[in-house]
mmCIF file as Biopython writes it, N, C-alpha, C and O atoms, coordinates in Angstrom:
data_model
#
loop_
_atom_site.group_PDB
_atom_site.id
_atom_site.type_symbol
_atom_site.label_atom_id
_atom_site.label_alt_id
_atom_site.label_comp_id
_atom_site.label_asym_id
_atom_site.label_entity_id
_atom_site.label_seq_id
_atom_site.pdbx_PDB_ins_code
_atom_site.Cartn_x
_atom_site.Cartn_y
_atom_site.Cartn_z
_atom_site.occupancy
_atom_site.B_iso_or_equiv
_atom_site.auth_seq_id
_atom_site.auth_asym_id
_atom_site.pdbx_PDB_model_num
ATOM 1   N N  . MET A ? 1  ? 19.429  33.077  8.732   1.0 0.0 1  A 1 
ATOM 2   C CA . MET A ? 1  ? 19.809  32.352  7.538   1.0 0.0 1  A 1 
ATOM 3   C C  . MET A ? 1  ? 20.215  30.920  7.881   1.0 0.0 1  A 1 
ATOM 4   O O  . MET A ? 1  ? 19.975  29.997  7.103   1.0 0.0 1  A 1 
ATOM 5   N N  . ASN A ? 2  ? 20.825  30.741  9.038   1.0 0.0 2  A 1 
ATOM 6   C CA . ASN A ? 2  ? 21.234  29.406  9.440   1.0 0.0 2  A 1 
ATOM 7   C C  . ASN A ? 2  ? 20.039  28.477  9.652   1.0 0.0 2  A 1 
ATOM 8   O O  . ASN A ? 2  ? 20.125  27.271  9.417   1.0 0.0 2  A 1 
ATOM 9   N N  . ILE A ? 3  ? 18.922  29.059  10.101  1.0 0.0 3  A 1 
ATOM 10  C CA . ILE A ? 3  ? 17.741  28.232  10.339  1.0 0.0 3  A 1 
ATOM 11  C C  . ILE A ? 3  ? 17.223  27.626  9.044   1.0 0.0 3  A 1 
ATOM 12  O O  . ILE A ? 3  ? 16.670  26.527  9.061   1.0 0.0 3  A 1 
ATOM 13  N N  . LEU A ? 4  ? 17.388  28.317  7.923   1.0 0.0 4  A 1 
ATOM 14  C CA . LEU A ? 4  ? 16.969  27.769  6.631   1.0 0.0 4  A 1 
ATOM 15  C C  . LEU A ? 4  ? 17.767  26.520  6.281   1.0 0.0 4  A 1 
ATOM 16  O O  . LEU A ? 4  ? 17.204  25.547  5.779   1.0 0.0 4  A 1 
ATOM 17  N N  . PHE A ? 5  ? 19.037  26.536  6.534   1.0 0.0 5  A 1 
ATOM 18  C CA . PHE A ? 5  ? 19.863  25.363  6.250   1.0 0.0 5  A 1 
ATOM 19  C C  . PHE A ? 5  ? 19.470  24.188  7.145   1.0 0.0 5  A 1 
ATOM 20  O O  . PHE A ? 5  ? 19.462  23.038  6.707   1.0 0.0 5  A 1 
ATOM 21  N N  . ILE A ? 6  ? 19.150  24.488  8.381   1.0 0.0 6  A 1 
ATOM 22  C CA . ILE A ? 6  ? 18.728  23.441  9.304   1.0 0.0 6  A 1 
ATOM 23  C C  . ILE A ? 6  ? 17.386  22.864  8.855   1.0 0.0 6  A 1 
ATOM 24  O O  . ILE A ? 6  ? 17.213  21.645  8.845   1.0 0.0 6  A 1 
ATOM 25  N N  . LEU A ? 7  ? 16.441  23.718  8.488   1.0 0.0 7  A 1 
ATOM 26  C CA . LEU A ? 7  ? 15.130  23.251  8.054   1.0 0.0 7  A 1 
ATOM 27  C C  . LEU A ? 7  ? 15.212  22.440  6.760   1.0 0.0 7  A 1 
ATOM 28  O O  . LEU A ? 7  ? 14.513  21.438  6.611   1.0 0.0 7  A 1 
ATOM 29  N N  . ILE A ? 8  ? 16.050  22.862  5.840   1.0 0.0 8  A 1 
ATOM 30  C CA . ILE A ? 8  ? 16.233  22.109  4.595   1.0 0.0 8  A 1 
ATOM 31  C C  . ILE A ? 8  ? 16.837  20.742  4.896   1.0 0.0 8  A 1 
ATOM 32  O O  . ILE A ? 8  ? 16.405  19.736  4.332   1.0 0.0 8  A 1 
ATOM 33  N N  . GLY A ? 9  ? 17.808  20.698  5.759   1.0 0.0 9  A 1 
ATOM 34  C CA . GLY A ? 9  ? 18.425  19.423  6.131   1.0 0.0 9  A 1 
ATOM 35  C C  . GLY A ? 9  ? 17.451  18.480  6.817   1.0 0.0 9  A 1 
ATOM 36  O O  . GLY A ? 9  ? 17.413  17.287  6.514   1.0 0.0 9  A 1 
ATOM 37  N N  . VAL A ? 10 ? 16.662  19.016  7.742   1.0 0.0 10 A 1 
ATOM 38  C CA . VAL A ? 10 ? 15.692  18.193  8.457   1.0 0.0 10 A 1 
ATOM 39  C C  . VAL A ? 10 ? 14.618  17.683  7.498   1.0 0.0 10 A 1 
ATOM 40  O O  . VAL A ? 10 ? 14.216  16.522  7.578   1.0 0.0 10 A 1 
ATOM 41  N N  . SER A ? 11 ? 14.158  18.533  6.605   1.0 0.0 11 A 1 
ATOM 42  C CA . SER A ? 11 ? 13.118  18.105  5.666   1.0 0.0 11 A 1 
ATOM 43  C C  . SER A ? 11 ? 13.645  17.063  4.678   1.0 0.0 11 A 1 
ATOM 44  O O  . SER A ? 11 ? 12.914  16.138  4.323   1.0 0.0 11 A 1 
ATOM 45  N N  . LEU A ? 12 ? 14.876  17.190  4.233   1.0 0.0 12 A 1 
ATOM 46  C CA . LEU A ? 12 ? 15.462  16.175  3.356   1.0 0.0 12 A 1 
ATOM 47  C C  . LEU A ? 12 ? 15.640  14.851  4.091   1.0 0.0 12 A 1 
ATOM 48  O O  . LEU A ? 12 ? 15.409  13.786  3.519   1.0 0.0 12 A 1 
ATOM 49  N N  . PHE A ? 13 ? 16.040  14.915  5.324   1.0 0.0 13 A 1 
ATOM 50  C CA . PHE A ? 13 ? 16.194  13.713  6.140   1.0 0.0 13 A 1 
ATOM 51  C C  . PHE A ? 13 ? 14.844  13.017  6.334   1.0 0.0 13 A 1 
ATOM 52  O O  . PHE A ? 13 ? 14.753  11.794  6.225   1.0 0.0 13 A 1 
ATOM 53  N N  . ALA A ? 14 ? 13.798  13.795  6.621   1.0 0.0 14 A 1 
ATOM 54  C CA . ALA A ? 14 ? 12.463  13.221  6.800   1.0 0.0 14 A 1 
ATOM 55  C C  . ALA A ? 14 ? 11.953  12.617  5.488   1.0 0.0 14 A 1 
ATOM 56  O O  . ALA A ? 14 ? 11.335  11.552  5.494   1.0 0.0 14 A 1 
ATOM 57  N N  . ALA A ? 15 ? 12.210  13.288  4.373   1.0 0.0 15 A 1 
ATOM 58  C CA . ALA A ? 15 ? 11.782  12.763  3.074   1.0 0.0 15 A 1 
ATOM 59  C C  . ALA A ? 15 ? 12.488  11.455  2.745   1.0 0.0 15 A 1 
ATOM 60  O O  . ALA A ? 15 ? 11.869  10.546  2.192   1.0 0.0 15 A 1 
ATOM 61  N N  . LEU A ? 16 ? 13.750  11.344  3.069   1.0 0.0 16 A 1 
ATOM 62  C CA . LEU A ? 16 ? 14.490  10.104  2.825   1.0 0.0 16 A 1 
ATOM 63  C C  . LEU A ? 16 ? 13.975  8.963   3.705   1.0 0.0 16 A 1 
ATOM 64  O O  . LEU A ? 16 ? 13.920  7.814   3.267   1.0 0.0 16 A 1 
ATOM 65  N N  . ILE A ? 17 ? 13.603  9.276   4.926   1.0 0.0 17 A 1 
ATOM 66  C CA . ILE A ? 17 ? 13.043  8.250   5.814   1.0 0.0 17 A 1 
ATOM 67  C C  . ILE A ? 17 ? 11.707  7.747   5.267   1.0 0.0 17 A 1 
ATOM 68  O O  . ILE A ? 17 ? 11.460  6.542   5.239   1.0 0.0 17 A 1 
ATOM 69  N N  . PHE A ? 18 ? 10.842  8.674   4.832   1.0 0.0 18 A 1 
ATOM 70  C CA . PHE A ? 18 ? 9.550   8.262   4.274   1.0 0.0 18 A 1 
ATOM 71  C C  . PHE A ? 18 ? 9.729   7.472   2.982   1.0 0.0 18 A 1 
ATOM 72  O O  . PHE A ? 18 ? 8.985   6.521   2.742   1.0 0.0 18 A 1 
ATOM 73  N N  . LEU A ? 19 ? 10.679  7.834   2.161   1.0 0.0 19 A 1 
ATOM 74  C CA . LEU A ? 19 ? 10.954  7.094   0.936   1.0 0.0 19 A 1 
ATOM 75  C C  . LEU A ? 19 ? 11.442  5.684   1.258   1.0 0.0 19 A 1 
ATOM 76  O O  . LEU A ? 19 ? 11.016  4.719   0.622   1.0 0.0 19 A 1 
ATOM 77  N N  . ALA A ? 20 ? 12.320  5.563   2.226   1.0 0.0 20 A 1 
ATOM 78  C CA . ALA A ? 20 ? 12.816  4.244   2.629   1.0 0.0 20 A 1 
ATOM 79  C C  . ALA A ? 20 ? 11.689  3.393   3.200   1.0 0.0 20 A 1 
ATOM 80  O O  . ALA A ? 20 ? 11.624  2.196   2.922   1.0 0.0 20 A 1 
ATOM 81  N N  . MET A ? 21 ? 10.800  3.987   3.993   1.0 0.0 21 A 1 
ATOM 82  C CA . MET A ? 21 ? 9.672   3.243   4.542   1.0 0.0 21 A 1 
ATOM 83  C C  . MET A ? 21 ? 8.725   2.786   3.440   1.0 0.0 21 A 1 
ATOM 84  O O  . MET A ? 21 ? 8.197   1.676   3.508   1.0 0.0 21 A 1 
ATOM 85  N N  . PHE A ? 22 ? 8.502   3.607   2.440   1.0 0.0 22 A 1 
ATOM 86  C CA . PHE A ? 22 ? 7.625   3.240   1.327   1.0 0.0 22 A 1 
ATOM 87  C C  . PHE A ? 22 ? 8.229   2.093   0.522   1.0 0.0 22 A 1 
ATOM 88  O O  . PHE A ? 22 ? 7.528   1.143   0.171   1.0 0.0 22 A 1 
ATOM 89  N N  . ILE A ? 23 ? 9.513   2.177   0.231   1.0 0.0 23 A 1 
ATOM 90  C CA . ILE A ? 23 ? 10.180  1.106   -0.523  1.0 0.0 23 A 1 
ATOM 91  C C  . ILE A ? 23 ? 10.147  -0.191  0.271   1.0 0.0 23 A 1 
ATOM 92  O O  . ILE A ? 23 ? 9.918   -1.255  -0.303  1.0 0.0 23 A 1 
ATOM 93  N N  . TRP A ? 24 ? 10.371  -0.125  1.576   1.0 0.0 24 A 1 
ATOM 94  C CA . TRP A ? 24 ? 10.302  -1.311  2.421   1.0 0.0 24 A 1 
ATOM 95  C C  . TRP A ? 24 ? 8.900   -1.914  2.393   1.0 0.0 24 A 1 
ATOM 96  O O  . TRP A ? 24 ? 8.753   -3.134  2.311   1.0 0.0 24 A 1 
ATOM 97  N N  . ALA A ? 25 ? 7.871   -1.074  2.460   1.0 0.0 25 A 1 
ATOM 98  C CA . ALA A ? 25 ? 6.493   -1.564  2.466   1.0 0.0 25 A 1 
ATOM 99  C C  . ALA A ? 25 ? 6.143   -2.245  1.153   1.0 0.0 25 A 1 
ATOM 100 O O  . ALA A ? 25 ? 5.449   -3.262  1.152   1.0 0.0 25 A 1 
ATOM 101 N N  . VAL A ? 26 ? 6.605   -1.708  0.052   1.0 0.0 26 A 1 
ATOM 102 C CA . VAL A ? 26 ? 6.314   -2.320  -1.248  1.0 0.0 26 A 1 
ATOM 103 C C  . VAL A ? 26 ? 7.043   -3.653  -1.387  1.0 0.0 26 A 1 
ATOM 104 O O  . VAL A ? 26 ? 6.472   -4.621  -1.890  1.0 0.0 26 A 1 
ATOM 105 N N  . LYS A ? 27 ? 8.285   -3.712  -0.950  1.0 0.0 27 A 1 
ATOM 106 C CA . LYS A ? 27 ? 9.063   -4.947  -1.088  1.0 0.0 27 A 1 
ATOM 107 C C  . LYS A ? 27 ? 8.580   -6.061  -0.171  1.0 0.0 27 A 1 
ATOM 108 O O  . LYS A ? 27 ? 8.725   -7.236  -0.508  1.0 0.0 27 A 1 
ATOM 109 N N  . THR A ? 28 ? 8.014   -5.721  0.973   1.0 0.0 28 A 1 
ATOM 110 C CA . THR A ? 28 ? 7.556   -6.754  1.897   1.0 0.0 28 A 1 
ATOM 111 C C  . THR A ? 28 ? 6.098   -7.141  1.662   1.0 0.0 28 A 1 
ATOM 112 O O  . THR A ? 28 ? 5.556   -7.965  2.397   1.0 0.0 28 A 1 
ATOM 113 N N  . GLY A ? 29 ? 5.460   -6.562  0.654   1.0 0.0 29 A 1 
ATOM 114 C CA . GLY A ? 29 ? 4.105   -6.968  0.300   1.0 0.0 29 A 1 
ATOM 115 C C  . GLY A ? 29 ? 3.009   -6.328  1.118   1.0 0.0 29 A 1 
ATOM 116 O O  . GLY A ? 29 ? 1.930   -6.907  1.246   1.0 0.0 29 A 1 
ATOM 117 N N  . GLN A ? 30 ? 3.243   -5.163  1.672   1.0 0.0 30 A 1 
ATOM 118 C CA . GLN A ? 30 ? 2.229   -4.507  2.483   1.0 0.0 30 A 1 
ATOM 119 C C  . GLN A ? 30 ? 1.022   -4.057  1.658   1.0 0.0 30 A 1 
ATOM 120 O O  . GLN A ? 30 ? -0.061  -3.852  2.207   1.0 0.0 30 A 1 
ATOM 121 N N  . TYR A ? 31 ? 1.201   -3.905  0.348   1.0 0.0 31 A 1 
ATOM 122 C CA . TYR A ? 31 ? 0.118   -3.442  -0.504  1.0 0.0 31 A 1 
ATOM 123 C C  . TYR A ? 31 ? -0.525  -4.578  -1.281  1.0 0.0 31 A 1 
ATOM 124 O O  . TYR A ? 31 ? -1.272  -4.321  -2.226  1.0 0.0 31 A 1 
ATOM 125 N N  . ASP A ? 32 ? -0.259  -5.834  -0.913  1.0 0.0 32 A 1 
ATOM 126 C CA . ASP A ? 32 ? -0.910  -6.959  -1.562  1.0 0.0 32 A 1 
ATOM 127 C C  . ASP A ? 32 ? -2.378  -6.988  -1.169  1.0 0.0 32 A 1 
ATOM 128 O O  . ASP A ? 32 ? -2.759  -6.564  -0.079  1.0 0.0 32 A 1 
ATOM 129 N N  . ASP A ? 33 ? -3.182  -7.494  -2.079  1.0 0.0 33 A 1 
ATOM 130 C CA . ASP A ? 33 ? -4.622  -7.541  -1.851  1.0 0.0 33 A 1 
ATOM 131 C C  . ASP A ? 33 ? -4.979  -8.833  -1.139  1.0 0.0 33 A 1 
ATOM 132 O O  . ASP A ? 33 ? -4.959  -9.901  -1.751  1.0 0.0 33 A 1 
ATOM 133 N N  . ASN A ? 34 ? -5.300  -8.754  0.120   1.0 0.0 34 A 1 
ATOM 134 C CA . ASN A ? 34 ? -5.681  -9.923  0.892   1.0 0.0 34 A 1 
ATOM 135 C C  . ASN A ? 34 ? -7.191  -10.066 1.036   1.0 0.0 34 A 1 
ATOM 136 O O  . ASN A ? 34 ? -7.668  -11.121 1.453   1.0 0.0 34 A 1 
ATOM 137 N N  . TYR A ? 35 ? -7.941  -9.041  0.705   1.0 0.0 35 A 1 
ATOM 138 C CA . TYR A ? 35 ? -9.383  -9.066  0.895   1.0 0.0 35 A 1 
ATOM 139 C C  . TYR A ? 35 ? -10.101 -9.763  -0.251  1.0 0.0 35 A 1 
ATOM 140 O O  . TYR A ? 35 ? -11.008 -10.560 -0.012  1.0 0.0 35 A 1 
ATOM 141 N N  . THR A ? 36 ? -9.719  -9.483  -1.474  1.0 0.0 36 A 1 
ATOM 142 C CA . THR A ? 36 ? -10.428 -10.000 -2.634  1.0 0.0 36 A 1 
ATOM 143 C C  . THR A ? 36 ? -10.442 -11.528 -2.696  1.0 0.0 36 A 1 
ATOM 144 O O  . THR A ? 36 ? -11.506 -12.088 -2.961  1.0 0.0 36 A 1 
ATOM 145 N N  . PRO A ? 37 ? -9.340  -12.237 -2.472  1.0 0.0 37 A 1 
ATOM 146 C CA . PRO A ? 37 ? -9.417  -13.693 -2.541  1.0 0.0 37 A 1 
ATOM 147 C C  . PRO A ? 37 ? -10.379 -14.307 -1.520  1.0 0.0 37 A 1 
ATOM 148 O O  . PRO A ? 37 ? -10.955 -15.363 -1.781  1.0 0.0 37 A 1 
ATOM 149 N N  . SER A ? 38 ? -10.557 -13.678 -0.387  1.0 0.0 38 A 1 
ATOM 150 C CA . SER A ? 38 ? -11.435 -14.248 0.634   1.0 0.0 38 A 1 
ATOM 151 C C  . SER A ? 38 ? -12.905 -14.102 0.279   1.0 0.0 38 A 1 
ATOM 152 O O  . SER A ? 38 ? -13.719 -14.906 0.734   1.0 0.0 38 A 1 
ATOM 153 N N  . VAL A ? 39 ? -13.275 -13.107 -0.517  1.0 0.0 39 A 1 
ATOM 154 C CA . VAL A ? 39 ? -14.679 -12.946 -0.889  1.0 0.0 39 A 1 
ATOM 155 C C  . VAL A ? 39 ? -14.951 -13.408 -2.317  1.0 0.0 39 A 1 
ATOM 156 O O  . VAL A ? 39 ? -16.101 -13.383 -2.757  1.0 0.0 39 A 1 
ATOM 157 N N  . ARG A ? 40 ? -13.942 -13.820 -3.034  1.0 0.0 40 A 1 
ATOM 158 C CA . ARG A ? 40 ? -14.132 -14.267 -4.412  1.0 0.0 40 A 1 
ATOM 159 C C  . ARG A ? 40 ? -15.014 -15.502 -4.482  1.0 0.0 40 A 1 
ATOM 160 O O  . ARG A ? 40 ? -15.747 -15.680 -5.454  1.0 0.0 40 A 1 
ATOM 161 N N  . ILE A ? 41 ? -14.957 -16.359 -3.468  1.0 0.0 41 A 1 
ATOM 162 C CA . ILE A ? 41 ? -15.756 -17.575 -3.467  1.0 0.0 41 A 1 
ATOM 163 C C  . ILE A ? 41 ? -17.246 -17.270 -3.323  1.0 0.0 41 A 1 
ATOM 164 O O  . ILE A ? 41 ? -18.080 -18.107 -3.667  1.0 0.0 41 A 1 
ATOM 165 N N  . LEU A ? 42 ? -17.586 -16.105 -2.829  1.0 0.0 42 A 1 
ATOM 166 C CA . LEU A ? 42 ? -18.984 -15.750 -2.633  1.0 0.0 42 A 1 
ATOM 167 C C  . LEU A ? 42 ? -19.696 -15.395 -3.933  1.0 0.0 42 A 1 
ATOM 168 O O  . LEU A ? 42 ? -20.926 -15.413 -3.981  1.0 0.0 42 A 1 
ATOM 169 N N  . PHE A ? 43 ? -18.962 -15.080 -4.969  1.0 0.0 43 A 1 
ATOM 170 C CA . PHE A ? 43 ? -19.552 -14.657 -6.230  1.0 0.0 43 A 1 
ATOM 171 C C  . PHE A ? 43 ? -19.415 -15.769 -7.261  1.0 0.0 43 A 1 
ATOM 172 O O  . PHE A ? 43 ? -18.316 -16.260 -7.517  1.0 0.0 43 A 1 
ATOM 173 N N  . ASP A ? 44 ? -20.548 -16.164 -7.852  1.0 0.0 44 A 1 
ATOM 174 C CA . ASP A ? 44 ? -20.531 -17.191 -8.881  1.0 0.0 44 A 1 
ATOM 175 C C  . ASP A ? 44 ? -20.131 -16.579 -10.210 1.0 0.0 44 A 1 
ATOM 176 O O  . ASP A ? 44 ? -20.610 -15.507 -10.582 1.0 0.0 44 A 1 
ATOM 177 N N  . GLU A ? 45 ? -19.262 -17.257 -10.914 1.0 0.0 45 A 1 
ATOM 178 C CA . GLU A ? 45 ? -18.880 -16.784 -12.245 1.0 0.0 45 A 1 
ATOM 179 C C  . GLU A ? 45 ? -19.749 -17.416 -13.323 1.0 0.0 45 A 1 
ATOM 180 O O  . GLU A ? 45 ? -19.859 -16.885 -14.428 1.0 0.0 45 A 1 
ATOM 181 N N  . GLU A ? 46 ? -20.364 -18.546 -13.004 1.0 0.0 46 A 1 
ATOM 182 C CA . GLU A ? 46 ? -21.236 -19.215 -13.942 1.0 0.0 46 A 1 
ATOM 183 C C  . GLU A ? 46 ? -22.684 -18.928 -13.565 1.0 0.0 46 A 1 
ATOM 184 O O  . GLU A ? 46 ? -22.999 -18.701 -12.397 1.0 0.0 46 A 1 
ATOM 185 N N  . ASP A ? 47 ? -23.559 -18.939 -14.565 1.0 0.0 47 A 1 
ATOM 186 C CA . ASP A ? 47 ? -24.983 -18.770 -14.288 1.0 0.0 47 A 1 
ATOM 187 C C  . ASP A ? 47 ? -25.519 -20.068 -13.689 1.0 0.0 47 A 1 
ATOM 188 O O  . ASP A ? 47 ? -25.323 -21.151 -14.241 1.0 0.0 47 A 1 
ATOM 189 N N  . VAL A ? 48 ? -26.179 -19.943 -12.583 1.0 0.0 48 A 1 
ATOM 190 C CA . VAL A ? 48 ? -26.748 -21.104 -11.906 1.0 0.0 48 A 1 
ATOM 191 C C  . VAL A ? 48 ? -28.212 -21.207 -12.300 1.0 0.0 48 A 1 
ATOM 192 O O  . VAL A ? 48 ? -28.986 -20.267 -12.118 1.0 0.0 48 A 1 
ATOM 193 N N  . GLU A ? 49 ? -28.580 -22.359 -12.841 1.0 0.0 49 A 1 
ATOM 194 C CA . GLU A ? 49 ? -29.978 -22.556 -13.226 1.0 0.0 49 A 1 
ATOM 195 C C  . GLU A ? 49 ? -30.744 -23.126 -12.047 1.0 0.0 49 A 1 
ATOM 196 O O  . GLU A ? 49 ? -30.301 -24.076 -11.401 1.0 0.0 49 A 1 
ATOM 197 N N  . THR A ? 50 ? -31.893 -22.539 -11.775 1.0 0.0 50 A 1 
ATOM 198 C CA . THR A ? 50 ? -32.724 -23.028 -10.686 1.0 0.0 50 A 1 
ATOM 199 C C  . THR A ? 50 ? -33.638 -24.116 -11.197 1.0 0.0 50 A 1 
ATOM 200 O O  . THR A ? 50 ? -34.125 -24.043 -12.326 1.0 0.0 50 A 1 
ATOM 201 N N  . LYS A ? 51 ? -33.876 -25.121 -10.382 1.0 0.0 51 A 1 
ATOM 202 C CA . LYS A ? 51 ? -34.767 -26.224 -10.766 1.0 0.0 51 A 1 
ATOM 203 C C  . LYS A ? 51 ? -36.136 -25.962 -10.171 1.0 0.0 51 A 1 
ATOM 204 O O  . LYS A ? 51 ? -36.281 -25.763 -8.965  1.0 0.0 51 A 1 
ATOM 205 N N  . ASN A ? 52 ? -37.143 -25.965 -11.044 1.0 0.0 52 A 1 
ATOM 206 C CA . ASN A ? 52 ? -38.527 -25.749 -10.585 1.0 0.0 52 A 1 
ATOM 207 C C  . ASN A ? 52 ? -39.291 -27.036 -10.572 1.0 0.0 52 A 1 
ATOM 208 O O  . ASN A ? 52 ? -40.469 -27.051 -10.215 1.0 0.0 52 A 1 
#
């Protein structure tokens, strides 16, 4: 029975660590999109007319 209390405590501790890491990652901008702005210049938004 004691092992259940230990396992519950360890799992709660691990869950709190993962929650803290997730909150830290969101606040420091780890999920910001850095790829899209670099390739946005490759796509034309206006229709380009070709000269014949």
